TORLUM-406080 format. One record per residue (C-alpha): y, x, z; chain; residue in one letter. Coordinates in nm, 4 decimals. Layout:
BEGIN
NODE        v        u        w vexke vexvex
NODE        Y        X        Z     A      A
...
***
This chain:
BEGIN
NODE        v        u        w vexke vexvex
NODE  16.8487  -2.4248  20.2823     A      X
NODE  16.9306  -2.5672  20.6314     A      X
NODE  17.1015  -2.3966  20.8403     A      X
NODE  16.8615  -2.2359  21.0920     A      X
NODE  16.6096  -2.2015  20.8751     A      X
NODE  16.4716  -1.8542  20.7435     A      X
NODE  16.2419  -1.7826  20.4365     A      X
NODE  16.0540  -1.5085  20.3624     A      X
NODE  15.7194  -1.4277  20.1032     A      X
NODE  15.5094  -1.2360  20.1855     A      X
NODE  15.1723  -1.1445  20.0411     A      X
NODE  15.2221  -1.4898  19.8158     A      X
NODE  15.2637  -1.7040  20.1594     A      X
NODE  15.6075  -1.8867  20.2160     A      X
NODE  15.6780  -1.8685  20.5627     A      X
NODE  15.9426  -2.1013  20.7525     A      X
NODE  16.1166  -2.0530  21.0452     A      X
NODE  16.3026  -2.3188  21.1836     A      X
NODE  16.5542  -2.1904  21.4702     A      X
NODE  16.7190  -2.3777  21.7389     A      X
NODE  17.0260  -2.3321  21.9851     A      X
NODE  16.9409  -2.2442  22.3177     A      X
NODE  16.5766  -2.2026  22.2796     A      X
NODE  16.5291  -1.9045  22.1256     A      X
NODE  16.2356  -2.0041  21.9214     A      X
NODE  16.0839  -2.0646  21.5741     A      X
NODE  15.8178  -2.2553  21.3927     A      X
NODE  15.6118  -2.1379  21.1629     A      X
NODE  15.4443  -2.3453  20.8423     A      X
NODE  15.2798  -2.1770  20.5664     A      X
NODE  15.2524  -2.2595  20.2183     A      X
NODE  15.0787  -2.0474  19.9492     A      X
NODE  15.3505  -2.0235  19.6478     A      X
NODE  15.2354  -2.0567  19.2782     A      X
NODE  15.0109  -2.3518  19.3412     A      X
NODE  15.1474  -2.6358  19.1608     A      X
NODE  15.1885  -2.4533  18.8475     A      X
NODE  15.4740  -2.4392  18.5778     A      X
NODE  15.5047  -2.6726  18.2636     A      X
NODE  15.6095  -2.5102  17.8709     A      X
NODE  15.9340  -2.5498  17.8399     A      X
NODE  16.1094  -2.7997  17.6440     A      X
NODE  15.8100  -3.0504  17.6881     A      X
NODE  15.7495  -3.3240  17.9927     A      X
NODE  15.4374  -3.2588  18.1943     A      X
NODE  15.1530  -3.4644  18.1001     A      X
NODE  15.1036  -3.7719  18.3363     A      X
NODE  14.8044  -3.6209  18.5893     A      X
NODE  14.4998  -3.8634  18.6521     A      X
NODE  14.1622  -3.8126  18.8704     A      X
NODE  14.1757  -3.7034  19.2020     A      X
NODE  14.4112  -3.4256  19.3244     A      X
NODE  14.2938  -3.1143  19.2564     A      X
NODE  14.1895  -2.8606  19.5174     A      X
NODE  14.5723  -2.6495  19.4197     A      X
NODE  14.7492  -2.9855  19.4085     A      X
NODE  14.6178  -3.0955  19.7793     A      X
NODE  14.7053  -2.7670  19.9540     A      X
NODE  15.0648  -2.7528  19.7401     A      X
NODE  15.1966  -3.0713  19.8307     A      X
NODE  15.0215  -3.0827  20.1731     A      X
NODE  15.2384  -2.7781  20.2818     A      X
NODE  15.4992  -2.8837  20.1130     A      X
NODE  15.5175  -3.2040  20.3230     A      X
NODE  15.4398  -2.9917  20.6346     A      X
NODE  15.7242  -2.7745  20.5654     A      X
NODE  15.9896  -3.0103  20.5100     A      X
NODE  15.8815  -3.2010  20.8265     A      X
NODE  15.8651  -2.8736  21.0296     A      X
NODE  16.2089  -2.8264  20.8865     A      X
NODE  16.3068  -3.1579  21.0293     A      X
NODE  16.4358  -3.2680  20.7011     A      X
NODE  16.2827  -3.6172  20.6538     A      X
NODE  16.4371  -3.7136  20.3047     A      X
NODE  16.2055  -3.4248  20.1417     A      X
NODE  15.9161  -3.4622  20.3304     A      X
NODE  15.8869  -3.8519  20.2460     A      X
NODE  15.9083  -3.7684  19.8988     A      X
NODE  15.5917  -3.6128  19.8933     A      X
NODE  15.4417  -3.9436  20.0305     A      X
NODE  15.3224  -4.2209  19.8163     A      X
NODE  15.5498  -4.4379  20.0504     A      X
NODE  15.8864  -4.2671  20.0879     A      X
NODE  16.0431  -4.5481  20.2712     A      X
NODE  15.7782  -4.5970  20.5257     A      X
NODE  15.7670  -4.2165  20.5870     A      X
NODE  16.1421  -4.1775  20.5979     A      X
NODE  16.1578  -4.4372  20.8989     A      X
NODE  15.8794  -4.2624  21.0786     A      X
NODE  15.9788  -3.9149  21.0745     A      X
NODE  16.3593  -4.0033  21.0999     A      X
NODE  16.2179  -4.1713  21.3974     A      X
NODE  16.0680  -3.8270  21.5205     A      X
NODE  16.3698  -3.6395  21.6108     A      X
NODE  16.5986  -3.9480  21.6336     A      X
NODE  16.3756  -4.1528  21.8734     A      X
NODE  16.0930  -3.9610  22.0310     A      X
NODE  16.3736  -3.6399  22.0706     A      X
NODE  16.1171  -3.3953  21.9452     A      X
NODE  16.2350  -3.0501  21.8015     A      X
NODE  16.1050  -2.7257  21.7450     A      X
NODE  15.7815  -2.8708  21.5565     A      X
NODE  15.5066  -2.6271  21.4501     A      X
NODE  15.2642  -2.7902  21.1923     A      X
NODE  14.9398  -2.5631  21.1330     A      X
NODE  14.6887  -2.7045  20.8525     A      X
NODE  14.3581  -2.6290  20.8695     A      X
NODE  14.0591  -2.5846  20.6283     A      X
NODE  14.0570  -2.8835  20.4259     A      X
NODE  13.7193  -3.1360  20.3500     A      X
NODE  13.7869  -3.2904  20.0246     A      X
NODE  14.1462  -3.4713  19.9677     A      X
NODE  14.1451  -3.4582  20.4323     A      X
NODE  14.3542  -3.1905  20.5401     A      X
NODE  14.4057  -3.1460  20.9238     A      X
NODE  14.6738  -2.9887  21.1004     A      X
NODE  14.7758  -2.9376  21.4532     A      X
NODE  15.1012  -3.0369  21.5896     A      X
NODE  15.3302  -2.8433  21.8538     A      X
NODE  15.6312  -2.9351  21.9330     A      X
NODE  15.9082  -2.9506  22.2438     A      X
NODE  16.0312  -3.3189  22.3603     A      X
NODE  16.3487  -3.2729  22.5133     A      X
NODE  16.5248  -3.5794  22.7015     A      X
NODE  16.7999  -3.6194  22.9934     A      X
NODE  16.7973  -3.2920  23.0875     A      X
NODE  16.3992  -3.2602  23.0965     A      X
NODE  16.1261  -3.0614  22.8172     A      X
NODE  15.7655  -3.0418  22.7710     A      X
NODE  15.5238  -2.9295  22.5067     A      X
NODE  15.3753  -3.1837  22.2997     A      X
NODE  15.0796  -3.1131  22.1089     A      X
NODE  14.7849  -3.2624  21.9429     A      X
NODE  14.5582  -3.2637  21.6240     A      X
NODE  14.6424  -3.5173  21.3217     A      X
NODE  14.5081  -3.5107  20.9685     A      X
NODE  14.6736  -3.6346  20.6496     A      X
NODE  14.4760  -3.7225  20.2956     A      X
NODE  14.5997  -3.6615  19.9607     A      X
NODE  14.5922  -3.9014  19.7032     A      X
NODE  14.6924  -3.9346  19.3005     A      X
NODE  15.0378  -4.1583  19.2822     A      X
NODE  14.9587  -4.4964  19.0651     A      X
NODE  15.2799  -4.4856  18.8846     A      X
NODE  15.3706  -4.0988  18.8916     A      X
NODE  15.0288  -3.9490  18.8463     A      X
NODE  15.1808  -3.6632  19.1416     A      X
NODE  14.9938  -3.5801  19.3901     A      X
NODE  15.1074  -3.7370  19.7161     A      X
NODE  15.0467  -3.7478  20.0618     A      X
NODE  14.8762  -4.0927  20.1159     A      X
NODE  15.1342  -4.2480  20.3938     A      X
NODE  14.9714  -4.3834  20.6974     A      X
NODE  15.1390  -4.3959  21.0819     A      X
NODE  14.8223  -4.2102  21.1820     A      X
NODE  14.9930  -3.9045  21.0014     A      X
NODE  15.2351  -3.8805  21.2885     A      X
NODE  14.9861  -3.9373  21.5306     A      X
NODE  14.6203  -4.0066  21.5121     A      X
NODE  14.6611  -4.3348  21.7462     A      X
NODE  14.9735  -4.4589  21.5899     A      X
NODE  14.9157  -4.7800  21.3363     A      X
NODE  15.1258  -4.9432  21.0915     A      X
NODE  15.4617  -5.1073  21.2465     A      X
NODE  15.4176  -4.8522  21.5550     A      X
NODE  15.6979  -4.5859  21.6699     A      X
NODE  15.7030  -4.2889  21.8873     A      X
NODE  15.9823  -4.2674  22.1601     A      X
NODE  16.0706  -4.1111  22.4539     A      X
NODE  16.2904  -4.2913  22.7010     A      X
NODE  16.2424  -4.4816  23.0252     A      X
NODE  15.8621  -4.6147  23.0381     A      X
NODE  15.8460  -4.9887  22.9283     A      X
NODE  15.6152  -5.0628  23.2527     A      X
NODE  15.6073  -4.8628  23.5836     A      X
NODE  15.2704  -4.6662  23.6360     A      X
NODE  15.0365  -4.8587  23.8399     A      X
NODE  14.7554  -4.7485  24.0272     A      X
NODE  14.4490  -4.9473  23.9881     A      X
NODE  14.2027  -5.0077  24.3005     A      X
NODE  13.8548  -5.1324  24.3021     A      X
NODE  13.7394  -5.4227  24.5269     A      X
NODE  13.6833  -5.1971  24.8161     A      X
NODE  14.0566  -5.0330  24.7552     A      X
NODE  13.9042  -4.7008  24.5647     A      X
NODE  14.1601  -4.5754  24.3175     A      X
NODE  14.0744  -4.6126  23.9518     A      X
NODE  14.1507  -4.3643  23.7188     A      X
NODE  14.0801  -4.2539  23.3277     A      X
NODE  13.9998  -3.9532  23.4230     A      X
NODE  13.7243  -4.0570  23.6613     A      X
NODE  13.6498  -4.3647  23.4841     A      X
NODE  13.7183  -4.2520  23.0809     A      X
NODE  13.6196  -4.6042  22.9594     A      X
NODE  13.8858  -4.7585  23.2256     A      X
NODE  14.1901  -4.5563  23.0009     A      X
NODE  14.2701  -4.8350  22.7516     A      X
NODE  14.1924  -5.0926  22.9737     A      X
NODE  14.4267  -4.9167  23.2304     A      X
NODE  14.6962  -4.9009  22.9741     A      X
NODE  14.6816  -5.2383  22.9414     A      X
NODE  14.7149  -5.3905  23.2759     A      X
NODE  15.0148  -5.1430  23.3285     A      X
NODE  15.2003  -5.3236  23.0501     A      X
NODE  15.1042  -5.6236  23.1570     A      X
NODE  15.1630  -5.5970  23.5249     A      X
NODE  15.3199  -5.2766  23.6234     A      X
NODE  15.6444  -5.4759  23.6656     A      X
NODE  15.4714  -5.6819  23.9571     A      X
NODE  15.3126  -5.4120  24.1581     A      X
NODE  15.6859  -5.2818  24.2736     A      X
NODE  15.6845  -4.9603  24.0640     A      X
NODE  15.9683  -4.7753  23.9047     A      X
NODE  15.8838  -4.6239  23.5395     A      X
NODE  15.9361  -4.2649  23.4665     A      X
NODE  16.0496  -4.0974  23.1628     A      X
NODE  15.8125  -4.1084  22.8837     A      X
NODE  15.6528  -4.0226  22.5405     A      X
NODE  15.4779  -4.3494  22.4239     A      X
NODE  15.3775  -4.4864  22.1358     A      X
NODE  15.5444  -4.8147  22.1120     A      X
NODE  15.3213  -5.1296  21.9517     A      X
NODE  15.4510  -5.3100  21.7003     A      X
NODE  15.3166  -5.6535  21.8864     A      X
NODE  15.4568  -5.6990  22.2426     A      X
NODE  15.0930  -5.7746  22.3227     A      X
NODE  14.9181  -5.4854  22.2202     A      X
NODE  15.1202  -5.3014  22.5206     A      X
NODE  15.2158  -4.8779  22.4565     A      X
NODE  15.0317  -4.6075  22.4360     A      X
NODE  15.1673  -4.2686  22.6729     A      X
NODE  15.1646  -3.9392  22.5361     A      X
NODE  15.3203  -3.7285  22.7314     A      X
NODE  15.5152  -3.7791  23.0970     A      X
NODE  15.8203  -3.6331  23.1338     A      X
NODE  15.9121  -3.7193  23.4786     A      X
NODE  15.7167  -3.9266  23.6833     A      X
NODE  15.7847  -4.3014  23.8259     A      X
NODE  15.6666  -4.4287  24.1485     A      X
NODE  15.3310  -4.6291  24.0870     A      X
NODE  15.2764  -4.9713  24.2189     A      X
NODE  14.9317  -5.0571  24.3585     A      X
NODE  14.7231  -5.3236  24.1290     A      X
NODE  14.4030  -5.4829  24.2933     A      X
NODE  14.1273  -5.5007  24.0299     A      X
NODE  13.7948  -5.7106  24.0703     A      X
NODE  13.5728  -5.3757  23.9421     A      X
NODE  13.3479  -5.2118  24.1588     A      X
NODE  13.3864  -4.8282  24.1242     A      X
NODE  13.0151  -4.7608  24.2239     A      X
NODE  12.8858  -5.0291  23.8978     A      X
NODE  13.1940  -4.8819  23.6769     A      X
NODE  13.0498  -4.4909  23.7429     A      X
NODE  12.6738  -4.6520  23.6614     A      X
NODE  12.8214  -4.7766  23.3392     A      X
NODE  13.0169  -4.5261  23.2439     A      X
NODE  12.7051  -4.2726  23.2937     A      X
NODE  12.4882  -4.5413  23.1190     A      X
NODE  12.7098  -4.6039  22.7706     A      X
NODE  12.7150  -4.2225  22.7341     A      X
NODE  12.3309  -4.2042  22.6495     A      X
NODE  12.3786  -4.4254  22.3188     A      X
NODE  12.6492  -4.3836  22.0765     A      X
NODE  12.8812  -4.7229  22.0017     A      X
NODE  12.7700  -4.8862  22.3036     A      X
NODE  12.9636  -5.1125  22.5695     A      X
NODE  12.8489  -5.3118  22.8547     A      X
NODE  12.9921  -5.5896  23.0861     A      X
NODE  12.8483  -5.6846  23.4627     A      X
NODE  12.9722  -5.9768  23.6344     A      X
NODE  12.9504  -6.1253  23.9561     A      X
NODE  12.7586  -6.4879  23.8940     A      X
NODE  12.8800  -6.6282  24.2162     A      X
NODE  13.2784  -6.5339  24.1411     A      X
NODE  13.3238  -6.4538  23.8139     A      X
NODE  13.4853  -6.1155  23.8892     A      X
NODE  13.3951  -5.8335  23.6293     A      X
NODE  13.2498  -5.5473  23.8183     A      X
NODE  13.2584  -5.2638  23.5307     A      X
NODE  13.3332  -5.2302  23.1832     A      X
NODE  13.2805  -4.9675  22.9864     A      X
NODE  13.2394  -4.8307  22.6045     A      X
NODE  13.1374  -4.4776  22.4338     A      X
NODE  13.3016  -4.5153  22.0947     A      X
NODE  13.4810  -4.2923  21.8468     A      X
NODE  13.7880  -4.5357  21.8821     A      X
NODE  13.9796  -4.6363  22.1292     A      X
NODE  13.8419  -5.0062  22.1026     A      X
NODE  13.7280  -5.2065  22.3495     A      X
NODE  13.4456  -5.3480  22.2183     A      X
NODE  13.3045  -5.5256  22.5120     A      X
NODE  13.5846  -5.7686  22.5770     A      X
NODE  13.7354  -5.7786  22.2207     A      X
NODE  13.4138  -5.7261  21.9829     A      X
NODE  13.2842  -5.9851  21.7819     A      X
NODE  12.9384  -5.9315  21.6612     A      X
NODE  12.5685  -6.1626  21.5770     A      X
NODE  12.4358  -6.0975  21.9403     A      X
NODE  12.0797  -6.1653  21.8314     A      X
NODE  11.8120  -6.3330  22.0435     A      X
NODE  12.0070  -6.2887  22.3182     A      X
NODE  12.1469  -6.6104  22.1743     A      X
NODE  11.8234  -6.8019  22.2492     A      X
NODE  11.9316  -6.8549  22.6181     A      X
NODE  12.2108  -7.0699  22.5049     A      X
NODE  11.9737  -7.2492  22.2442     A      X
NODE  11.6956  -7.2644  22.5031     A      X
NODE  11.9592  -7.4943  22.7277     A      X
NODE  12.0628  -7.6754  22.4265     A      X
NODE  11.6777  -7.7674  22.3860     A      X
NODE  11.6260  -7.8731  22.7305     A      X
NODE  11.9525  -8.0241  22.7578     A      X
NODE  11.9027  -8.2739  22.4681     A      X
NODE  11.5640  -8.3377  22.5431     A      X
NODE  11.4180  -8.1535  22.2485     A      X
NODE  11.1718  -7.9346  22.4960     A      X
NODE  11.1235  -7.7892  22.8266     A      X
NODE  11.0056  -7.4669  22.9450     A      X
NODE  10.6092  -7.6314  22.9291     A      X
NODE  10.6300  -7.8072  22.6183     A      X
NODE  10.5223  -7.6719  22.2750     A      X
NODE  10.6894  -7.4160  22.0841     A      X
NODE  10.4531  -7.2799  21.8520     A      X
NODE  10.4987  -6.9099  21.6730     A      X
NODE  10.4054  -6.9250  21.3606     A      X
NODE  10.4453  -6.6144  21.0919     A      X
NODE  10.7511  -6.7778  20.9216     A      X
NODE  10.9375  -7.1113  20.9263     A      X
NODE  11.2209  -7.2740  20.6626     A      X
NODE  11.5262  -7.4520  20.6827     A      X
NODE  11.7070  -7.5163  20.4601     A      X
NODE  11.5178  -7.3204  20.1704     A      X
NODE  11.5781  -7.0585  20.3769     A      X
NODE  11.2557  -6.8296  20.5242     A      X
NODE  11.2752  -6.7113  20.8713     A      X
NODE  11.0574  -6.4175  20.9849     A      X
NODE  10.9453  -6.2474  21.3525     A      X
NODE  10.9913  -5.8941  21.3999     A      X
NODE  10.7134  -5.6827  21.2668     A      X
NODE  10.3813  -5.6495  21.4791     A      X
NODE  10.4451  -6.0360  21.6563     A      X
NODE  10.1072  -6.2009  21.6157     A      X
NODE  10.1620  -6.5460  21.5477     A      X
NODE  10.0541  -6.8312  21.8713     A      X
NODE  10.0277  -7.1697  21.7262     A      X
NODE   9.9130  -7.3131  22.1494     A      X
NODE  10.2660  -7.1328  22.2314     A      X
NODE  10.5239  -7.2836  22.5016     A      X
NODE  10.8710  -7.2216  22.4574     A      X
NODE  10.8569  -7.0204  22.7721     A      X
NODE  10.6200  -6.8587  22.5848     A      X
NODE  10.8209  -6.8481  22.2752     A      X
NODE  11.1102  -6.7212  22.4574     A      X
NODE  10.9572  -6.4307  22.6315     A      X
NODE  10.8087  -6.3030  22.3157     A      X
NODE  11.1635  -6.3331  22.1487     A      X
NODE  10.9750  -6.5743  21.8597     A      X
NODE  11.2717  -6.6668  21.5992     A      X
NODE  11.0253  -6.9015  21.4176     A      X
NODE  10.9689  -7.1019  21.7471     A      X
NODE  11.3329  -7.1788  21.7615     A      X
NODE  11.3983  -7.2622  21.4168     A      X
NODE  11.1304  -7.5073  21.3717     A      X
NODE  11.2602  -7.6796  21.7031     A      X
NODE  11.6392  -7.6910  21.4986     A      X
NODE  11.5849  -8.0084  21.3044     A      X
NODE  11.4318  -8.2262  21.6038     A      X
NODE  11.6388  -8.5506  21.6983     A      X
NODE  11.8908  -8.5749  21.8186     A      X
NODE  12.0372  -8.2223  21.7423     A      X
NODE  12.2960  -8.2212  21.4772     A      X
NODE  12.5182  -7.9052  21.3562     A      X
NODE  12.7411  -7.9534  21.6428     A      X
NODE  12.4875  -7.9211  21.9189     A      X
NODE  12.5283  -7.5414  21.9810     A      X
NODE  12.8660  -7.5729  21.9633     A      X
NODE  12.8733  -7.8280  22.2399     A      X
NODE  12.6364  -7.6665  22.4769     A      X
NODE  12.8524  -7.3232  22.4039     A      X
NODE  13.1506  -7.4660  22.4818     A      X
NODE  13.0559  -7.7645  22.7749     A      X
NODE  12.8370  -7.5845  22.9384     A      X
NODE  12.8812  -7.1965  22.9024     A      X
NODE  13.2852  -7.2051  22.8761     A      X
NODE  13.2955  -7.0657  22.4914     A      X
NODE  13.4114  -7.0784  22.2035     A      X
NODE  13.7721  -7.2168  22.2833     A      X
NODE  13.9935  -6.8921  22.3183     A      X
NODE  14.1335  -6.9990  22.6593     A      X
NODE  13.9854  -6.7268  22.8646     A      X
NODE  14.2130  -6.5236  23.0163     A      X
NODE  14.0520  -6.2176  23.2254     A      X
NODE  14.3711  -6.0060  23.2738     A      X
NODE  14.3732  -5.8259  22.9318     A      X
NODE  14.3325  -5.9684  22.5650     A      X
NODE  13.9454  -6.0855  22.5076     A      X
NODE  13.7591  -6.2428  22.2963     A      X
NODE  13.5535  -6.5587  22.4117     A      X
NODE  13.2865  -6.6227  22.1685     A      X
NODE  13.2409  -6.8079  21.8507     A      X
NODE  12.9891  -7.0560  21.8117     A      X
NODE  13.1091  -7.2686  21.5017     A      X
NODE  12.9462  -7.5736  21.4004     A      X
NODE  12.7264  -7.4834  21.1280     A      X
NODE  12.5366  -7.6811  20.8457     A      X
NODE  12.2185  -7.5536  20.6087     A      X
NODE  12.0675  -7.2321  20.6529     A      X
NODE  12.3104  -7.1211  20.9049     A      X
NODE  12.2115  -7.4164  21.1338     A      X
NODE  11.9020  -7.2524  21.2193     A      X
NODE  12.0485  -6.8930  21.1870     A      X
NODE  12.3055  -6.9259  21.4669     A      X
NODE  12.0350  -7.0507  21.7041     A      X
NODE  11.8648  -6.7161  21.7041     A      X
NODE  12.1556  -6.5311  21.7081     A      X
NODE  12.2877  -6.4504  21.3483     A      X
NODE  12.4161  -6.6866  21.0856     A      X
NODE  12.8243  -6.7383  21.2087     A      X
NODE  12.7882  -6.6526  21.5987     A      X
NODE  13.0161  -6.4191  21.7436     A      X
NODE  12.9663  -6.2345  22.1134     A      X
NODE  13.0364  -5.9481  22.2652     A      X
NODE  12.9133  -5.7806  22.6103     A      X
NODE  13.1645  -6.0062  22.8012     A      X
NODE  13.0434  -6.3008  22.6778     A      X
NODE  12.6678  -6.2211  22.6908     A      X
NODE  12.7535  -6.1351  23.0966     A      X
NODE  12.9113  -6.4231  23.1299     A      X
NODE  12.6549  -6.6519  22.9912     A      X
NODE  12.3822  -6.4770  23.1980     A      X
NODE  12.5768  -6.5291  23.5097     A      X
NODE  12.6076  -6.8922  23.4507     A      X
NODE  12.2159  -6.9446  23.4283     A      X
NODE  12.1996  -6.7180  23.7363     A      X
NODE  12.4634  -6.9216  23.9524     A      X
NODE  12.4150  -7.2420  23.7736     A      X
NODE  12.8049  -7.3268  23.7767     A      X
NODE  13.0269  -7.1280  23.5028     A      X
NODE  13.2974  -6.8944  23.6516     A      X
NODE  13.5535  -6.7604  23.3610     A      X
NODE  13.5076  -6.3977  23.4170     A      X
NODE  13.8367  -6.1925  23.5510     A      X
NODE  13.9506  -5.8392  23.5762     A      X
NODE  14.2339  -5.9190  23.7832     A      X
NODE  14.2366  -6.1648  24.1074     A      X
NODE  14.3542  -6.4859  23.9609     A      X
NODE  14.6214  -6.4784  24.2668     A      X
NODE  14.7959  -6.2310  24.1386     A      X
NODE  14.9675  -6.4119  23.9219     A      X
NODE  14.7781  -6.7754  23.9081     A      X
NODE  14.7046  -6.7731  23.5601     A      X
NODE  14.5087  -7.0930  23.4765     A      X
NODE  14.1244  -7.0165  23.4066     A      X
NODE  13.9065  -7.1809  23.1654     A      X
NODE  13.6702  -7.4520  23.2999     A      X
NODE  13.3464  -7.5515  23.1922     A      X
NODE  13.0736  -7.7865  23.3010     A      X
NODE  12.8052  -7.5597  23.4009     A      X
NODE  12.4417  -7.6219  23.3639     A      X
NODE  12.2680  -7.9007  23.5305     A      X
NODE  12.0227  -7.8380  23.8219     A      X
NODE  11.6854  -7.8418  23.6129     A      X
NODE  11.7849  -7.6889  23.3103     A      X
NODE  11.9503  -7.3906  23.5160     A      X
NODE  11.6086  -7.3610  23.6769     A      X
NODE  11.4120  -7.3193  23.3469     A      X
NODE  11.6382  -7.1058  23.2244     A      X
NODE  11.5703  -6.8813  23.5519     A      X
NODE  11.2085  -6.9270  23.5378     A      X
NODE  11.1774  -6.8307  23.1334     A      X
NODE  11.4589  -6.5126  23.2102     A      X
NODE  11.2238  -6.4128  23.4963     A      X
NODE  10.9134  -6.4174  23.2805     A      X
NODE  11.0675  -6.1990  23.0300     A      X
NODE  11.2222  -5.9899  23.2953     A      X
NODE  10.8355  -5.9526  23.4076     A      X
NODE  10.5821  -5.9993  23.1342     A      X
NODE  10.7843  -6.0601  22.8067     A      X
NODE  11.0086  -5.8139  22.5885     A      X
NODE  11.1920  -5.6743  22.8727     A      X
NODE  10.9034  -5.6283  23.0843     A      X
NODE  10.9275  -5.2612  23.0590     A      X
NODE  11.3070  -5.2179  23.0679     A      X
NODE  11.3532  -5.4263  23.4426     A      X
NODE  11.0585  -5.2866  23.5785     A      X
NODE  11.1122  -5.1509  23.9775     A      X
NODE  11.3852  -5.4027  23.9674     A      X
NODE  11.2665  -5.6289  24.2519     A      X
NODE  11.1892  -5.9899  24.2320     A      X
NODE  11.5124  -6.1675  24.1399     A      X
NODE  11.5461  -6.1018  23.8188     A      X
NODE  11.6119  -6.2761  23.4847     A      X
NODE  11.6627  -6.0720  23.1306     A      X
NODE  11.6576  -6.1243  22.7654     A      X
NODE  11.6156  -5.8938  22.5039     A      X
NODE  11.8260  -5.8910  22.1074     A      X
NODE  11.8319  -5.7548  21.8005     A      X
NODE  12.0920  -5.8837  21.5681     A      X
NODE  12.0749  -5.7481  21.1528     A      X
NODE  12.4101  -5.6329  21.0318     A      X
NODE  12.4924  -5.6346  20.6651     A      X
NODE  12.5137  -5.2575  20.5456     A      X
NODE  12.3042  -5.1145  20.8728     A      X
NODE  11.9915  -4.9270  20.8240     A      X
NODE  11.9144  -5.0273  21.1681     A      X
NODE  11.9617  -5.3387  21.3890     A      X
NODE  12.1735  -5.3560  21.6701     A      X
NODE  12.0295  -5.3732  22.0146     A      X
NODE  12.1413  -5.6114  22.2459     A      X
NODE  12.0303  -5.6753  22.6201     A      X
NODE  12.1519  -5.9549  22.8971     A      X
NODE  12.0218  -5.9619  23.2860     A      X
NODE  12.0539  -5.9981  23.6035     A      X
NODE  11.9694  -5.8598  23.9626     A      X
NODE  12.0749  -6.0776  24.2486     A      X
NODE  12.4853  -6.1382  24.2268     A      X
NODE  12.4857  -5.8988  23.9441     A      X
NODE  12.4378  -6.0038  23.5630     A      X
NODE  12.5135  -5.7817  23.2796     A      X
NODE  12.5060  -5.7354  22.9282     A      X
NODE  12.5332  -5.4562  22.6610     A      X
NODE  12.5430  -5.3581  22.2478     A      X
NODE  12.4352  -5.0596  22.0933     A      X
NODE  12.5546  -5.0643  21.7186     A      X
NODE  12.2426  -4.9443  21.5318     A      X
NODE  12.0035  -4.9176  21.8296     A      X
NODE  11.7442  -5.1051  21.7506     A      X
NODE  11.5716  -5.3418  21.9309     A      X
NODE  11.6950  -5.5100  22.2683     A      X
NODE  11.4668  -5.2503  22.4880     A      X
NODE  11.5843  -4.9306  22.3258     A      X
NODE  11.8816  -4.8966  22.4008     A      X
NODE  12.1021  -5.1852  22.5587     A      X
NODE  11.8474  -5.2353  22.7916     A      X
NODE  11.8406  -4.9325  22.9736     A      X
NODE  12.2307  -4.9692  22.9824     A      X
NODE  12.1993  -5.3109  23.1143     A      X
NODE  11.9039  -5.1820  23.3719     A      X
NODE  12.1162  -4.8682  23.5038     A      X
NODE  12.4057  -5.0874  23.5972     A      X
NODE  12.1780  -5.3630  23.7453     A      X
NODE  12.0352  -5.0832  23.9479     A      X
NODE  12.3278  -4.9162  24.0995     A      X
NODE  12.4814  -5.3049  24.2352     A      X
NODE  12.8391  -5.3519  24.3760     A      X
***
């Protein structure tokens, strides 16, 4: 046994106390003895199959945690199904992250998953601090050995780590920043939780340009430089540099409050006249910035772009016929409306838009001169979407509207099929309708780094005017009327619900504007557009800038 480690057996419990010179402390990891069983003398144990038993899970998890706490990465890695990767990570625990005096305490297992708490000391450059957090491991059956083994993932070391990430303690990769909104108000993750991951990205990209000085931190270094890093512990604070953003503290606060009411929700607000992003908020189980990076079908909010295509190609105007039957068939696929929608054979395009009639749009998709590429061209040329050239200040996806044949040509037109969007994209679409011109959304002023922004033609005046009229009608007497009530007269909206394979309920989408604020939101499995995403957008619009 390693020097400094004391072992004893008391009442069948194996206790490991890991001492450290100069600290006067010890670590305690417990493992129940006698759980592994023994084989009959002279005969090899048969290779086990099937899921690990409860005893095996307890035995191997405790042996793994004990070896880790003892700072014995060789032994610990041999209790995993990827010894090489585990050895590198657990060696880095002490060599790169400068972690010592580790206490790992296993909790009650749930199936093969064993949660545990981590409490340790980070010591670097004469500074010491306690690092503590929760993690978990899963025990599986080894494919070749039949042994019960810890399923090795980087997240075992820390739940925020991914494959290829490393844990490091040292001078931070970038100085800290003091992000401020458009009025100079300081923006912090404590006050605006959704901004936490976004502020980390801004720091990585712009920290060196703000005049700050880096501190000493324990942080997760991502495999990809573009992914930035995540600070876990600050041993010595650096000097923060001021970073201007386009955000509005008022709008951000409203967005944060609004998404809290609906799980798995995201919202973005944009100023149509400038393209400035006023707010971005996510309420999710993970740190994924779905508001900027999500890629999901947007449902009937896509009809804003489809209607623009119909008008620009001379297929229809807001007052031309667009009958709404119960069903419509395109390329052998039959499309339906939402349950309860009554057919209207005398409907105009404005009528069918306000009621969100799918079949009306499907029936118009085969009119000349439309082709499989028409919707793609409209999205790219008029709304600046789908060209992978947006430069908001951090990573973002700018939508996907592929040229599609067969049934997907019709499905794309109603926001299903192969179309992929996020709230940032649909907020920009809504802002383009309100303003007439496309302004690529930005989170950080272009003047900070002189980056080249995406360009698009924007909408012809007549098209923009008709779209605003149709969106106003939707917001006042159509599917968005209840949500948009009381927001005044300079308003417009479009609801959407997107079916997703494997989900019982559709995703709720909503896009709207009020004055010089446009916003869009999505709530996964939120139902109809007005059920969840609508109230989120309305709350942000009500707050203004």
